[in-house]
N, C-alpha and C positions, 0 to 999 in steps of 0.2 A: 660644649665638650672641650676638655683641656687639651692644649697642644702637646703633641708627642715631643719628648726631649730630643733635641738634635745632638747626636753623638759626635764627639771629637776625641781622638785617641792620642794621648801622650805616650811615647815610647822612650824609656830610659835604658840605654844600652850599656851593659856591663863590659868588663874586660874582654876584648876580642869579639864582642857581640853587638857592635854598634855601626854596622855597615850602612851608610846613607843611601846606597844603591837600591835599597828596598822601596824607596819613595820615588814616585813619579812627579815631574814638574817641580823640582826642588828649588827653594830659595832660602837664603840664610838671613837670620836676624839676630843681632847682638842686642841684648836688653840689660837694663839695670832693675834691681828690686830694692825694697826697703832693707833687705838683708845682704845687699852687695850683688856681685855678678854671679850668674850661674856658671857651671863648669865649662861651658863653651857656647857657641852660637846655637840658637834654636833653628833646626832645619825643618822647614815647613813644606809639606807636599801631600800627596795622596797615595793610598794603597787601594787599588780597585775602586776609585772614586770616593773613598772615605777620607775625610780630612784628618791628617796626622801631624804630629810634631815630634821630631826625634832629637834627643839630647844625649851626648856621650857623658856618662857619669864621671869618668876620670879625665875628661878632656879628650879630644880626638887623638892626641899624641900620647895619651896615658901618662900625663905629667902630674896628676893630682893623687896623692896617696890617700887611703881610705879615711883617715882622721880629718883630713883637710877638705874633703868634698863638702861644698856648701849646699847641703841638702835643703835648707830653708829657701835659699835663692832658687834652686832648681824647681822645687814644688810650687813655689809662689809664681815663678815665671810661667810654668805650664798651666796653672790655674788661670792666670791673667790672659793667657793665650786662648782661653775658652775650653780647655780640655775638661771632659766629664769623666774620663777613664785614664788610668795609668797602667799600661801593661809593660812590665820591666823584665830584663834578663839579668842573670847573675851567675857567675861561676862559683862553685862551692866544692868543699871537700866532703866526702862521704864518711859517715860514722857507722854505717850498717853494711854488713856483708852483701845483702841483697841489692843495695844501691851501688851499681858498678860504674866505673868511669865511662862517661858517654851517655848514661841514663839521665832522664829529666825527672824533676820532682816539682809538682805544683803545690808549693808549700801552703800550709794553712795555719801554722802557729810559729811563734818565735820565742827565744830566750835571749835576753839582752845582757851581754858582758862588756858593753862599751863603757867608757869612763870620761870621755872628753868632748861630748857632742851636745849641741843644742837640740832639744827634743820638742820644743814648742814654739809656735809663732807668738804666743801670748806671754812675752817675757818682761813686760812692764816698761819697755823702752818707749821713747817718744814716737817711734814709727810703727810700733806693734799695735794690733787690735786691743781694745780695752778689755780688762778682766783677766781671770785665770781660767784656763781650760783644763778640766779633768776628763779627758776623752776616754770612753770605755774601750778596752782592748781585748775583751773576751773572744771576739771574732775579728781579728785584725785585718783579714783579707776579704775581698768581695767574693762570696761563694758563687754568685751568679756568673761572674766573669771567669772564675776558676773552672766551673763546670764546662764552659765553652772550650777552654784551653785543654782540659783533660780529654774531652771528646775528640777534638781536632787532632791532638797528638796520637791518640789511639787509631783514629781513622787513617792517619798517615803511616801507620805501622811502626811508630816509634815506641821504645821502651820508656814508659812514663809511669811514675808512682803518683797516685791521685791525692796523696797528702804527705805531710812531713813537717817536723819541727826544725826550723832554722835557728841555729845558735850564732849570734853575731859577736865576734871578738873585735877588740880595738885595732889590732894590727899595728904596723904593717908586718910584723913578724908572724910566722906560723906558730902553732901550738907546741908546747912540750908534750912528750908522750903521757906524762901524768895528767895534764889538762885534757888531752884527747880522750883518755880512758874515763876521766871524771865526767866529761860531757856526755859520753855514752850512757853512763849510769844515771845521769839526769834525765835521760829520755830524748835527747836531741838526736836527729837523724842526719843532718847535714850542717856544715858551718861555713860562714863567709865573713866578710868585713863591712858589709854595706846595707843589709836589709833594715837594720835599725840605725838611724831614726827615720829612714825614708818612708816606711810603712806607717809610722806614727804620724808624721807630718801630712801624709796623703789623707789620712783619716781626719785630721784636724781641718784640712782644706775641703772636706766633703767629697773627695774623689773616690771612684771605684777602683781599687788597687789590687792587682794580681801579679804574681812573680813566677817566671819560668826559670827554675834553677837547674843548671847543668853540672852534674858531678864530674870533676876533672881528675880526682885522685882519692885515695883512702886516708888522707891526712897522715898521721903517724902511729895510730893505735894498733894497726894490723901487723902482727909478726910475720916475718918472711915475705913482706911486701915492701917495695921501695918506698921510702918516706917521701912526702910531698916536696917537690922542688919546682922552681919556675919553669924549667925546660919541659918537664912532663905536663904541667898545667897548660902551657901554650900549645903543646902538641895535640892534646885532647881537644882543646878549644878549636883549633884550626880544623881538625877532622870533623867537628860536630856543629860548627857555627852555621853552616848552611841549613842544618836541621832546625835550629832555633828560628832562623829566618822563615823557613817553610811554615812553622807553627804560626808566626805572626801574620804572614801573608794570607793564610787560610782563615785564621780566627777573627781577624779584624773585620772583614766583610760580614761574618756571622754576627758579631757583636752589634754592628751598625743596623742590622735588620730587626733587632729585638727592641721591645718597648722598655725603656729605662725610666720612664716618668716617675713611677712609684719609688723605685730604688734610689734615684737621685734625690727625690723629695725627702725620703727617710734619712739619707745620709746627712742632708742639711739640717734636718730636725734634731738629729743626735748631737750635732755640733752646737746648735743653739741651746739645747738643754744642758750642755756640758760646761758652758761658760758662766762663771760666777762674776757678776759685774760689781765694781766697787760701790759701796754705799755712800750716798751723798747726804 
């Protein structure tokens, strides 16, 4: 009988959502990767006896702007640390009336509007894996992990939207009103500056990736509503950060009790089948 996959959860904390206090028995580790340094130290610890690794996406002092987040180093480091899953948090703007500031969205699709970011580990450099990886992205997020997050958020009585399309802009500026209105027409539900390429690289790494997105504002499409500004974003995040932590603290033990053997095996197979190796 095949051994059951041992689960280890990587947590990438977004703006205002990266409190290390959620981990018990914490220790810090600074690491190097073939792609440079991750955003900050890896904080290793446990959530209710489940091994976890926390990483602040923008650094603990929020010093790294979205374009400069070293997503490849972050994902590589968490994979090397033995993570099977990545459960991440992100602040986002709402493009839909029904997604109100303070609501959570367990996103299931993305639209990429970034322009300056490395989206693959297989870049032909001397340190990268061999070949070119054409990773499928029809289902970018791990639905099995998403279902746990949706159920937990609902059981905790939180307003949670079970799906949504995240549009990732380059940033660090917010959108113009014309862009915001266009994104709505495209069918996007929320927007942020970090889901891409994080989700793409997690898929290349064969990790089960799911994102808890918290709406902090209505961007700038909504008439008679205050347009997005840093003060309002921070205020909403502060009021709701403990809710995001509650979802993680409850969901992670649930995830650890499930059998992920087949899921993890399938993820690895998809990666292997996606790599075109050079002909010799």
